[in-house]
The first five atom37 places (N, CA, C, CB, O) and aatype in JSON, in Angstrom:
{
  "aatype": [12, 1, 2, 6, 1, 6, 8, 10, 6, 5, 13, 10, 15, 10, 10, 1, 6, 10, 6, 7, 0, 13, 3, 5, 9, 3, 9, 3, 3, 5, 16, 4, 13, 0, 7, 19, 10, 6, 5, 15, 12, 19, 13, 10, 2, 10, 5, 14, 1, 3, 9, 0, 6, 6, 13, 15, 16, 15, 6, 0, 15, 19, 15, 1, 17, 1, 12, 7, 1, 2, 16, 14, 18, 1, 0, 9, 1, 11, 10, 19, 18, 3, 7, 10, 1, 1, 1, 16, 0, 15, 0, 0, 1, 0, 0, 6, 5, 10, 10, 11, 15, 19, 15, 7, 10, 15, 16, 15, 6, 9, 1, 16, 1, 1, 15, 0, 5, 15, 6, 4, 0, 6, 7, 10],
  "atom_mask": [
    [1, 1, 1, 1, 1],
    [1, 1, 1, 1, 1],
    [1, 1, 1, 1, 1],
    [1, 1, 1, 1, 1],
    [1, 1, 1, 1, 1],
    [1, 1, 1, 1, 1],
    [1, 1, 1, 1, 1],
    [1, 1, 1, 1, 1],
    [1, 1, 1, 1, 1],
    [1, 1, 1, 1, 1],
    [1, 1, 1, 1, 1],
    [1, 1, 1, 1, 1],
    [1, 1, 1, 1, 1],
    [1, 1, 1, 1, 1],
    [1, 1, 1, 1, 1],
    [1, 1, 1, 1, 1],
    [1, 1, 1, 1, 1],
    [1, 1, 1, 1, 1],
    [1, 1, 1, 1, 1],
    [1, 1, 1, 0, 1],
    [1, 1, 1, 1, 1],
    [1, 1, 1, 1, 1],
    [1, 1, 1, 1, 1],
    [1, 1, 1, 1, 1],
    [1, 1, 1, 1, 1],
    [1, 1, 1, 1, 1],
    [1, 1, 1, 1, 1],
    [1, 1, 1, 1, 1],
    [1, 1, 1, 1, 1],
    [1, 1, 1, 1, 1],
    [1, 1, 1, 1, 1],
    [1, 1, 1, 1, 1],
    [1, 1, 1, 1, 1],
    [1, 1, 1, 1, 1],
    [1, 1, 1, 0, 1],
    [1, 1, 1, 1, 1],
    [1, 1, 1, 1, 1],
    [1, 1, 1, 1, 1],
    [1, 1, 1, 1, 1],
    [1, 1, 1, 1, 1],
    [1, 1, 1, 1, 1],
    [1, 1, 1, 1, 1],
    [1, 1, 1, 1, 1],
    [1, 1, 1, 1, 1],
    [1, 1, 1, 1, 1],
    [1, 1, 1, 1, 1],
    [1, 1, 1, 1, 1],
    [1, 1, 1, 1, 1],
    [1, 1, 1, 1, 1],
    [1, 1, 1, 1, 1],
    [1, 1, 1, 1, 1],
    [1, 1, 1, 1, 1],
    [1, 1, 1, 1, 1],
    [1, 1, 1, 1, 1],
    [1, 1, 1, 1, 1],
    [1, 1, 1, 1, 1],
    [1, 1, 1, 1, 1],
    [1, 1, 1, 1, 1],
    [1, 1, 1, 1, 1],
    [1, 1, 1, 1, 1],
    [1, 1, 1, 1, 1],
    [1, 1, 1, 1, 1],
    [1, 1, 1, 1, 1],
    [1, 1, 1, 1, 1],
    [1, 1, 1, 1, 1],
    [1, 1, 1, 1, 1],
    [1, 1, 1, 1, 1],
    [1, 1, 1, 0, 1],
    [1, 1, 1, 1, 1],
    [1, 1, 1, 1, 1],
    [1, 1, 1, 1, 1],
    [1, 1, 1, 1, 1],
    [1, 1, 1, 1, 1],
    [1, 1, 1, 1, 1],
    [1, 1, 1, 1, 1],
    [1, 1, 1, 1, 1],
    [1, 1, 1, 1, 1],
    [1, 1, 1, 1, 1],
    [1, 1, 1, 1, 1],
    [1, 1, 1, 1, 1],
    [1, 1, 1, 1, 1],
    [1, 1, 1, 1, 1],
    [1, 1, 1, 0, 1],
    [1, 1, 1, 1, 1],
    [1, 1, 1, 1, 1],
    [1, 1, 1, 1, 1],
    [1, 1, 1, 1, 1],
    [1, 1, 1, 1, 1],
    [1, 1, 1, 1, 1],
    [1, 1, 1, 1, 1],
    [1, 1, 1, 1, 1],
    [1, 1, 1, 1, 1],
    [1, 1, 1, 1, 1],
    [1, 1, 1, 1, 1],
    [1, 1, 1, 1, 1],
    [1, 1, 1, 1, 1],
    [1, 1, 1, 1, 1],
    [1, 1, 1, 1, 1],
    [1, 1, 1, 1, 1],
    [1, 1, 1, 1, 1],
    [1, 1, 1, 1, 1],
    [1, 1, 1, 1, 1],
    [1, 1, 1, 1, 1],
    [1, 1, 1, 0, 1],
    [1, 1, 1, 1, 1],
    [1, 1, 1, 1, 1],
    [1, 1, 1, 1, 1],
    [1, 1, 1, 1, 1],
    [1, 1, 1, 1, 1],
    [1, 1, 1, 1, 1],
    [1, 1, 1, 1, 1],
    [1, 1, 1, 1, 1],
    [1, 1, 1, 1, 1],
    [1, 1, 1, 1, 1],
    [1, 1, 1, 1, 1],
    [1, 1, 1, 1, 1],
    [1, 1, 1, 1, 1],
    [1, 1, 1, 1, 1],
    [1, 1, 1, 1, 1],
    [1, 1, 1, 1, 1],
    [1, 1, 1, 1, 1],
    [1, 1, 1, 1, 1],
    [1, 1, 1, 0, 1],
    [1, 1, 1, 1, 1]
  ],
  "atom_positions": [
    [[0.83, -0.78, 0.18], [0.29, 0.0, -0.03], [0.92, 1.11, 0.44], [-0.69, -0.22, 0.24], [0.17, 1.95, 0.94]],
    [[2.13, 1.38, 0.42], [2.79, 2.43, 0.7], [3.21, 2.47, -0.85], [3.89, 2.34, 1.93], [2.54, 3.16, -1.62]],
    [[4.05, 1.92, -1.2], [4.29, 1.3, -2.88], [3.4, 2.98, -3.6], [3.0, -0.94, -3.37], [3.72, 4.16, -3.78]],
    [[2.11, 2.07, -3.81], [0.93, 3.02, -4.3], [0.99, 4.23, -3.97], [-0.3, 2.7, -3.9], [1.03, 5.01, -4.92]],
    [[1.02, 4.69, -2.88], [0.38, 6.02, -2.38], [2.17, 6.84, -2.52], [-0.61, 5.86, -0.33], [2.41, 8.03, -2.76]],
    [[2.91, 6.02, -2.33], [4.44, 7.06, -3.47], [4.35, 7.04, -4.43], [5.95, 6.75, -3.65], [4.81, 8.01, -5.02]],
    [[3.84, 6.17, -5.07], [3.35, 6.35, -7.26], [2.96, 7.58, -7.15], [1.69, 5.27, -8.26], [3.43, 8.62, -7.63]],
    [[1.82, 7.32, -6.3], [0.64, 8.81, -6.98], [1.53, 9.71, -6.33], [-1.44, 9.09, -6.33], [1.94, 10.28, -7.34]],
    [[2.27, 10.36, -5.19], [3.06, 10.99, -4.51], [3.33, 11.91, -5.64], [4.14, 10.22, -3.83], [2.93, 13.02, -5.99]],
    [[4.55, 10.6, -6.29], [5.77, 10.82, -7.45], [4.89, 11.49, -8.44], [6.61, 9.28, -8.17], [5.47, 12.47, -8.91]],
    [[3.62, 11.31, -8.96], [3.12, 11.61, -9.96], [2.21, 13.31, -9.59], [2.26, 10.22, -10.38], [2.24, 14.25, -10.38]],
    [[1.68, 13.32, -8.6], [1.61, 14.77, -8.28], [2.6, 15.72, -8.31], [1.22, 14.9, -7.21], [2.4, 16.84, -8.75]],
    [[4.03, 15.23, -7.72], [5.02, 15.99, -7.59], [5.1, 16.39, -8.95], [6.18, 15.42, -6.97], [4.97, 17.55, -9.33]],
    [[5.36, 15.25, -9.82], [5.36, 15.88, -11.41], [4.66, 16.51, -12.56], [5.58, 15.25, -11.95], [4.95, 16.9, -13.69]],
    [[3.85, 16.46, -11.95], [2.52, 17.33, -12.48], [2.66, 18.08, -11.86], [1.14, 16.98, -12.46], [3.14, 18.91, -12.64]],
    [[2.6, 18.82, -10.36], [3.12, 20.3, -10.33], [4.41, 20.91, -10.49], [2.86, 20.73, -9.31], [4.65, 22.07, -10.14]],
    [[5.35, 20.03, -11.09], [6.03, 20.51, -11.87], [5.96, 20.8, -13.22], [6.7, 20.07, -11.72], [6.88, 21.49, -13.67]],
    [[5.09, 20.44, -13.94], [4.63, 20.81, -15.17], [4.22, 21.82, -14.94], [3.81, 20.12, -15.81], [4.85, 22.81, -15.31]],
    [[3.06, 21.93, -14.26], [2.34, 23.27, -13.97], [3.57, 24.33, -13.23], [0.87, 22.93, -12.8], [3.51, 25.46, -13.72]],
    [[4.02, 24.26, -12.78], [5.11, 25.24, -12.58], [5.62, 25.4, -14.34], [0.0, 0.0, 0.0], [5.83, 26.55, -14.71]],
    [[5.77, 24.44, -15.19], [6.67, 24.76, -16.29], [6.33, 26.02, -16.65], [6.63, 23.85, -17.45], [7.13, 26.91, -16.93]],
    [[4.85, 26.13, -16.64], [4.42, 26.56, -18.29], [3.57, 28.37, -17.28], [2.64, 24.75, -19.52], [2.79, 29.29, -17.52]],
    [[4.32, 27.93, -16.35], [5.04, 29.73, -16.37], [5.73, 30.36, -16.72], [5.43, 30.28, -15.75], [5.77, 31.53, -17.1]],
    [[6.76, 29.1, -16.52], [8.48, 29.95, -16.93], [8.51, 29.67, -18.98], [10.53, 28.53, -15.77], [9.47, 29.58, -19.73]],
    [[7.38, 29.63, -19.19], [7.54, 29.25, -20.96], [7.29, 30.04, -21.8], [6.77, 28.29, -21.52], [6.1, 30.03, -22.08]],
    [[8.05, 30.92, -22.49], [8.09, 32.14, -23.48], [7.48, 32.29, -24.62], [9.16, 32.38, -23.87], [8.06, 31.88, -25.62]],
    [[6.28, 32.85, -24.74], [5.44, 32.61, -25.56], [6.36, 32.0, -27.01], [4.54, 33.95, -25.67], [6.23, 30.97, -27.67]],
    [[7.36, 33.24, -27.13], [7.3, 33.43, -28.5], [8.36, 32.61, -29.28], [7.42, 34.86, -28.78], [8.46, 32.83, -30.49]],
    [[9.43, 31.38, -28.51], [9.56, 30.57, -28.28], [9.4, 29.87, -28.69], [9.43, 30.48, -27.79], [8.89, 29.07, -27.9]],
    [[9.54, 29.21, -30.23], [9.04, 28.29, -30.69], [9.26, 27.01, -30.83], [8.9, 28.57, -31.35], [8.67, 26.18, -31.53]],
    [[10.51, 26.84, -29.85], [11.83, 25.76, -30.37], [11.16, 24.89, -29.2], [13.95, 26.32, -30.21], [10.99, 23.69, -29.41]],
    [[10.76, 25.43, -27.98], [10.21, 24.49, -27.08], [9.2, 24.11, -27.17], [10.19, 24.71, -26.09], [9.17, 23.12, -26.43]],
    [[8.15, 24.25, -27.67], [6.6, 23.83, -28.41], [6.38, 22.35, -27.93], [6.59, 23.87, -30.37], [5.61, 21.81, -27.14]],
    [[7.47, 21.89, -28.81], [7.42, 20.43, -29.23], [7.52, 19.73, -27.94], [8.59, 19.96, -30.27], [6.61, 19.0, -27.54]],
    [[8.64, 19.93, -27.26], [8.75, 19.3, -26.42], [8.0, 19.52, -25.06], [0.0, 0.0, 0.0], [7.96, 18.73, -24.11]],
    [[7.36, 20.8, -25.16], [6.49, 20.78, -23.95], [5.11, 19.98, -24.12], [6.16, 22.26, -23.56], [4.52, 19.26, -23.32]],
    [[4.71, 20.45, -25.82], [3.44, 19.29, -26.12], [3.79, 17.95, -25.46], [3.21, 18.92, -27.87], [3.38, 17.6, -24.35]],
    [[4.78, 17.08, -26.46], [5.17, 15.84, -25.87], [5.2, 15.35, -24.2], [6.4, 15.77, -26.34], [4.68, 14.24, -24.05]],
    [[5.56, 15.78, -23.33], [5.37, 15.9, -22.04], [3.84, 16.06, -22.01], [6.21, 17.04, -21.42], [3.1, 15.09, -21.88]],
    [[3.47, 17.11, -22.13], [1.93, 17.42, -21.32], [1.4, 16.16, -21.81], [0.84, 18.96, -21.83], [0.89, 15.44, -20.95]],
    [[1.42, 15.63, -23.31], [0.58, 14.19, -23.69], [0.57, 13.11, -23.11], [0.83, 13.67, -24.75], [-0.28, 12.22, -23.02]],
    [[2.22, 13.33, -22.45], [2.49, 11.76, -21.92], [2.01, 11.35, -20.15], [4.4, 11.51, -22.07], [1.79, 10.32, -19.53]],
    [[2.03, 13.06, -19.82], [1.53, 12.87, -18.28], [-0.37, 12.57, -17.71], [2.07, 14.46, -17.59], [-1.03, 11.97, -16.87]],
    [[-0.51, 13.71, -19.15], [-2.05, 13.57, -19.12], [-2.57, 12.62, -20.22], [-2.76, 14.99, -19.31], [-3.56, 12.84, -20.93]],
    [[-1.81, 11.6, -20.25], [-2.16, 10.71, -21.06], [-3.52, 11.3, -22.41], [-2.6, 9.51, -19.96], [-4.75, 11.17, -22.33]],
    [[-2.76, 11.9, -23.43], [-3.65, 12.43, -24.36], [-3.67, 11.84, -25.35], [-3.51, 13.56, -24.65], [-2.48, 11.54, -25.49]],
    [[-4.29, 11.37, -26.32], [-3.83, 11.27, -27.7], [-3.9, 12.07, -28.61], [-4.22, 10.49, -28.21], [-4.73, 12.94, -28.32]],
    [[-3.39, 12.25, -29.73], [-3.23, 13.7, -30.78], [-4.47, 14.22, -31.1], [-2.52, 13.45, -32.3], [-4.75, 15.41, -31.21]],
    [[-5.42, 12.97, -31.28], [-7.17, 13.67, -31.24], [-7.4, 13.97, -30.05], [-8.52, 12.69, -31.64], [-8.07, 14.99, -30.2]],
    [[-7.35, 13.86, -29.3], [-7.42, 14.83, -28.05], [-7.38, 16.23, -28.14], [-6.4, 14.59, -27.21], [-8.23, 17.05, -27.79]],
    [[-6.2, 16.42, -28.7], [-5.62, 18.29, -28.8], [-6.11, 18.27, -30.29], [-3.4, 18.84, -28.58], [-5.54, 19.31, -30.62]],
    [[-6.65, 17.93, -31.27], [-6.7, 18.02, -32.38], [-8.6, 18.47, -32.39], [-5.99, 16.6, -33.1], [-9.04, 19.23, -33.25]],
    [[-9.64, 17.73, -31.1], [-10.86, 18.29, -31.29], [-10.59, 19.16, -30.47], [-12.06, 17.58, -31.14], [-11.17, 20.13, -30.96]],
    [[-9.83, 19.72, -29.0], [-9.81, 20.53, -28.6], [-9.48, 21.9, -29.42], [-9.27, 20.17, -27.77], [-9.71, 23.02, -28.97]],
    [[-8.86, 21.61, -30.83], [-7.99, 23.63, -30.92], [-8.13, 23.13, -32.53], [-5.5, 24.22, -30.02], [-7.22, 23.04, -33.36]],
    [[-9.29, 22.88, -32.68], [-10.24, 22.72, -34.04], [-9.21, 22.53, -35.18], [-11.3, 24.18, -34.41], [-9.14, 23.34, -36.1]],
    [[-8.13, 21.05, -35.08], [-7.56, 21.24, -35.59], [-6.89, 19.64, -36.22], [-7.05, 22.2, -34.93], [-7.21, 18.65, -35.56]],
    [[-6.19, 19.45, -37.18], [-6.23, 17.96, -37.77], [-5.03, 17.28, -36.7], [-5.74, 17.87, -39.75], [-4.08, 17.84, -36.16]],
    [[-5.48, 15.83, -36.65], [-4.81, 14.55, -35.84], [-3.0, 15.07, -36.62], [-5.76, 12.38, -36.52], [-2.06, 15.21, -35.84]],
    [[-2.78, 15.28, -38.15], [-1.84, 15.52, -38.78], [-1.39, 16.87, -38.45], [-2.1, 15.27, -39.99], [-0.33, 16.93, -39.07]],
    [[-1.49, 17.65, -38.04], [-0.69, 18.7, -37.32], [-0.25, 18.46, -35.96], [-1.4, 19.87, -37.27], [0.93, 18.4, -35.61]],
    [[-1.29, 18.34, -35.18], [-0.35, 17.93, -33.52], [0.59, 16.7, -33.99], [-1.62, 17.2, -31.87], [1.66, 16.66, -33.4]],
    [[0.42, 15.92, -34.73], [1.85, 15.35, -34.89], [2.64, 15.75, -35.63], [1.95, 14.28, -35.17], [3.67, 15.07, -35.67]],
    [[2.6, 16.62, -36.27], [3.7, 17.64, -36.64], [4.2, 18.22, -35.62], [3.33, 18.67, -37.48], [5.39, 18.17, -35.32]],
    [[3.09, 19.0, -34.82], [3.93, 19.21, -33.8], [4.61, 18.92, -33.21], [3.8, 19.37, -33.32], [5.76, 19.38, -33.21]],
    [[4.28, 18.22, -32.62], [4.45, 17.26, -31.75], [6.19, 16.37, -32.05], [3.0, 16.29, -31.98], [7.01, 15.9, -31.27]],
    [[6.14, 16.47, -33.46], [8.12, 16.28, -33.64], [8.78, 17.03, -34.18], [8.75, 15.2, -34.41], [9.82, 16.81, -34.81]],
    [[7.93, 18.63, -33.88], [8.94, 19.7, -34.35], [8.75, 20.17, -35.93], [0.0, 0.0, 0.0], [9.28, 21.17, -36.43]],
    [[7.76, 19.1, -36.69], [8.36, 19.57, -37.94], [7.52, 21.41, -37.96], [7.82, 18.24, -39.5], [8.24, 22.38, -38.19]],
    [[6.71, 21.49, -37.81], [6.22, 22.92, -37.47], [5.55, 23.36, -36.09], [5.24, 23.22, -38.45], [5.6, 22.71, -35.05]],
    [[4.97, 24.52, -36.27], [4.97, 25.13, -34.92], [3.67, 25.74, -35.06], [6.2, 26.18, -34.53], [3.82, 26.5, -36.02]],
    [[2.36, 25.85, -34.59], [1.5, 26.9, -34.73], [1.76, 28.4, -34.37], [0.54, 26.53, -34.09], [2.45, 28.73, -33.4]],
    [[1.08, 29.42, -35.35], [1.35, 30.51, -34.91], [0.91, 30.72, -32.96], [0.56, 31.43, -36.03], [0.36, 30.05, -32.09]],
    [[1.53, 32.05, -33.07], [1.51, 32.14, -31.63], [-0.35, 32.14, -30.53], [2.44, 33.74, -31.51], [-0.82, 31.64, -29.51]],
    [[-0.63, 32.79, -31.32], [-2.17, 32.67, -30.77], [-2.98, 31.39, -30.55], [-3.01, 33.37, -31.67], [-3.96, 31.1, -29.86]],
    [[-2.05, 30.6, -31.54], [-3.01, 28.73, -31.24], [-1.92, 28.07, -30.24], [-3.16, 27.28, -33.17], [-2.11, 27.16, -29.42]],
    [[-0.65, 28.82, -30.55], [0.58, 28.41, -28.83], [-0.33, 28.45, -27.86], [2.05, 29.76, -28.19], [-0.9, 27.52, -27.29]],
    [[-0.45, 30.06, -27.66], [-0.96, 30.19, -26.2], [-2.52, 29.51, -25.64], [-1.02, 31.78, -25.99], [-2.82, 29.28, -24.47]],
    [[-3.34, 29.31, -26.86], [-4.26, 28.55, -26.46], [-4.07, 27.05, -26.04], [-5.05, 28.67, -27.34], [-4.71, 26.6, -25.1]],
    [[-3.09, 26.19, -26.82], [-2.48, 25.21, -26.48], [-1.79, 24.79, -25.35], [-1.94, 25.15, -27.15], [-1.94, 23.72, -24.75]],
    [[-0.63, 26.2, -24.97], [-0.74, 26.13, -23.52], [-1.66, 26.36, -21.94], [-0.05, 26.63, -23.5], [-1.69, 25.94, -20.78]],
    [[-2.27, 27.25, -22.8], [-3.59, 27.43, -21.72], [-4.22, 26.05, -21.66], [-4.88, 28.65, -22.27], [-4.05, 25.41, -20.62]],
    [[-4.81, 25.59, -22.49], [-5.47, 24.56, -21.98], [-4.59, 22.96, -21.34], [0.0, 0.0, 0.0], [-5.09, 22.14, -20.55]],
    [[-3.17, 22.9, -22.0], [-2.49, 22.23, -21.23], [-2.61, 22.22, -19.4], [-1.32, 22.64, -21.73], [-3.04, 21.4, -18.59]],
    [[-2.06, 23.45, -19.32], [-2.19, 24.28, -17.91], [-3.39, 24.11, -17.55], [-1.94, 25.79, -17.91], [-3.42, 24.22, -16.32]],
    [[-4.45, 23.89, -17.99], [-5.79, 23.68, -17.61], [-5.94, 22.37, -17.01], [-6.68, 23.83, -18.73], [-6.17, 22.06, -15.84]],
    [[-5.74, 21.53, -18.26], [-5.43, 20.09, -17.77], [-4.94, 19.45, -16.43], [-4.59, 19.73, -18.52], [-5.53, 18.95, -15.48]],
    [[-3.27, 19.71, -16.8], [-2.85, 19.77, -15.96], [-3.55, 19.96, -14.4], [-2.2, 20.43, -16.4], [-4.02, 19.12, -13.62]],
    [[-3.42, 21.37, -14.33], [-3.89, 21.58, -12.7], [-5.56, 20.77, -12.19], [-4.08, 23.58, -12.49], [-6.2, 20.56, -11.16]],
    [[-5.62, 20.64, -13.06], [-7.33, 19.51, -12.51], [-7.01, 18.0, -12.6], [-9.01, 19.68, -13.86], [-7.73, 17.12, -12.15]],
    [[-5.37, 17.72, -13.51], [-4.98, 16.92, -13.19], [-3.98, 16.21, -11.94], [-4.86, 16.94, -14.0], [-3.67, 15.04, -11.73]],
    [[-3.71, 17.26, -11.36], [-3.09, 17.54, -9.9], [-4.04, 17.8, -8.98], [-2.13, 18.7, -9.81], [-3.64, 17.61, -7.84]],
    [[-5.52, 18.29, -9.08], [-6.32, 18.22, -8.34], [-6.84, 17.16, -7.97], [-6.93, 18.79, -8.6], [-7.01, 16.92, -6.77]],
    [[-7.2, 16.26, -9.01], [-7.46, 15.19, -8.83], [-6.8, 14.02, -7.89], [-7.5, 14.99, -9.82], [-7.34, 13.28, -7.07]],
    [[-5.09, 14.13, -8.42], [-4.38, 13.57, -7.51], [-4.06, 13.89, -6.03], [-3.49, 13.53, -8.03], [-3.61, 13.03, -5.28]],
    [[-4.27, 14.93, -5.72], [-4.71, 15.41, -4.3], [-5.77, 15.02, -3.68], [-4.87, 16.61, -4.22], [-5.6, 14.56, -2.55]],
    [[-6.88, 15.07, -4.12], [-7.82, 14.51, -3.39], [-8.05, 12.93, -3.35], [-8.88, 15.12, -3.78], [-8.57, 12.35, -2.4]],
    [[-7.33, 12.03, -5.11], [-6.79, 10.61, -3.98], [-6.16, 10.25, -3.09], [-6.32, 9.86, -4.24], [-6.33, 9.24, -2.4]],
    [[-5.15, 11.25, -2.99], [-4.16, 11.39, -2.04], [-4.92, 11.35, -0.31], [-3.35, 12.92, -2.48], [-4.77, 10.73, 0.75]],
    [[-5.39, 11.94, -0.61], [-6.81, 12.22, 0.51], [-7.25, 11.02, 0.99], [-8.23, 12.92, -0.19], [-7.01, 10.49, 2.08]],
    [[-7.88, 10.66, 0.12], [-8.53, 9.69, 0.35], [-7.91, 8.22, 0.27], [-9.48, 9.88, -0.38], [-8.73, 7.31, 0.17]],
    [[-7.01, 7.99, 0.28], [-6.6, 6.78, 0.82], [-5.89, 6.06, 1.73], [-6.35, 6.46, 0.31], [-5.5, 4.9, 1.87]],
    [[-5.83, 7.29, 2.39], [-4.98, 6.8, 4.06], [-6.33, 5.5, 4.9], [-4.79, 8.95, 5.56], [-7.37, 5.54, 5.56]],
    [[-5.92, 5.08, 4.64], [-6.23, 3.55, 5.53], [-6.22, 2.9, 4.58], [0.0, 0.0, 0.0], [-5.91, 1.72, 4.78]],
    [[-6.46, 3.23, 3.47], [-6.72, 1.85, 2.52], [-5.74, 0.72, 1.65], [-7.48, 2.35, 1.49], [-4.58, 0.99, 1.34]],
    [[-6.3, -0.38, 1.37], [-5.65, -1.29, 1.14], [-5.18, -1.27, -0.37], [-6.35, -2.32, 1.56], [-6.01, -0.69, -1.07]],
    [[-4.26, -1.67, -0.94], [-3.4, -1.39, -2.21], [-4.6, -1.27, -3.23], [-2.18, -2.68, -2.63], [-4.88, -0.23, -3.81]],
    [[-5.43, -2.73, -3.41], [-6.74, -2.7, -4.31], [-7.64, -1.88, -4.15], [-7.42, -3.74, -4.31], [-8.42, -1.65, -5.07]],
    [[-7.77, -1.16, -2.81], [-8.88, -0.08, -2.88], [-8.34, 1.35, -3.47], [-9.49, 0.16, -1.34], [-9.07, 2.15, -4.05]],
    [[-6.72, 1.56, -3.21], [-6.28, 2.58, -3.89], [-6.23, 2.77, -5.2], [-5.36, 2.74, -3.58], [-6.39, 3.87, -5.71]],
    [[-5.92, 1.39, -6.03], [-5.9, 0.87, -7.22], [-7.59, 1.35, -7.35], [-5.35, -0.86, -7.32], [-7.74, 2.35, -8.07]],
    [[-8.53, 0.93, -6.92], [-9.67, 0.84, -7.66], [-10.29, 2.9, -8.01], [-10.9, -0.37, -6.5], [-10.94, 3.37, -8.95]],
    [[-9.62, 3.66, -6.67], [-10.25, 4.9, -7.08], [-9.9, 5.4, -7.62], [-10.52, 5.62, -6.58], [-10.54, 6.2, -8.31]],
    [[-7.49, 5.11, -7.68], [-7.23, 6.07, -8.69], [-7.92, 5.79, -10.14], [-5.73, 6.13, -8.82], [-8.3, 6.68, -10.91]],
    [[-8.0, 4.61, -10.33], [-8.8, 4.37, -11.97], [-10.15, 4.74, -12.39], [-8.94, 2.94, -12.32], [-10.73, 4.48, -13.45]],
    [[-10.57, 5.43, -11.26], [-11.97, 6.25, -11.33], [-11.46, 7.19, -11.51], [-12.99, 6.36, -10.25], [-11.32, 7.58, -12.67]],
    [[-10.96, 7.95, -10.36], [-10.28, 9.54, -10.78], [-9.22, 9.79, -11.67], [-9.7, 10.22, -9.66], [-8.55, 10.82, -11.72]],
    [[-9.09, 8.58, -12.5], [-8.42, 8.43, -13.84], [-9.35, 9.08, -14.61], [-8.11, 6.96, -14.37], [-9.29, 10.29, -14.86]],
    [[-10.53, 8.09, -15.14], [-11.07, 8.49, -15.87], [-12.02, 9.53, -16.05], [-11.27, 7.81, -16.08], [-12.69, 9.97, -16.99]],
    [[-11.88, 9.76, -15.02], [-12.75, 11.74, -14.64], [-11.7, 12.48, -15.37], [-12.8, 12.61, -12.43], [-12.06, 13.04, -16.41]],
    [[-10.72, 12.55, -15.08], [-10.09, 13.3, -15.94], [-9.38, 13.62, -16.63], [-9.96, 13.65, -15.86], [-8.74, 14.66, -16.74]],
    [[-9.46, 12.08, -17.61], [-9.85, 12.25, -19.09], [-10.55, 12.8, -19.41], [-10.15, 11.52, -19.7], [-10.18, 13.75, -20.1]],
    [[-11.83, 12.66, -19.19], [-13.39, 13.25, -19.29], [-13.2, 14.96, -19.88], [0.0, 0.0, 0.0], [-13.68, 15.54, -20.85]],
    [[-12.1, 15.46, -18.6], [-12.16, 16.88, -18.86], [-11.46, 17.33, -20.27], [-11.48, 17.61, -17.66], [-11.45, 18.51, -20.6]]
  ]
}
């Protein structure tokens, strides 16, 4: 059970770190966009179609952004960064709530709650 809690605490720490990184981003620096997008998609378990739907673009465009082949205009980068920041903050809040709720629970109960919280976070 301690191991599950430690993993959740580490995940929350990574989410908080990612959340803080958004405050340091220079919106005019096109070179970091691909890395931030890729890292955010991994941590938030997002697929290219999720990003494409949210920002009314194609999955092919999102794939090119992730690979650094091209970068969206500044206004779109800002929208994407703001959307990813919101999702990161929401995932961090969900992880915090889960951590608070798992005190004294068995490992299987923690996994069940984490799975339920993950499904809720994906719907955001």
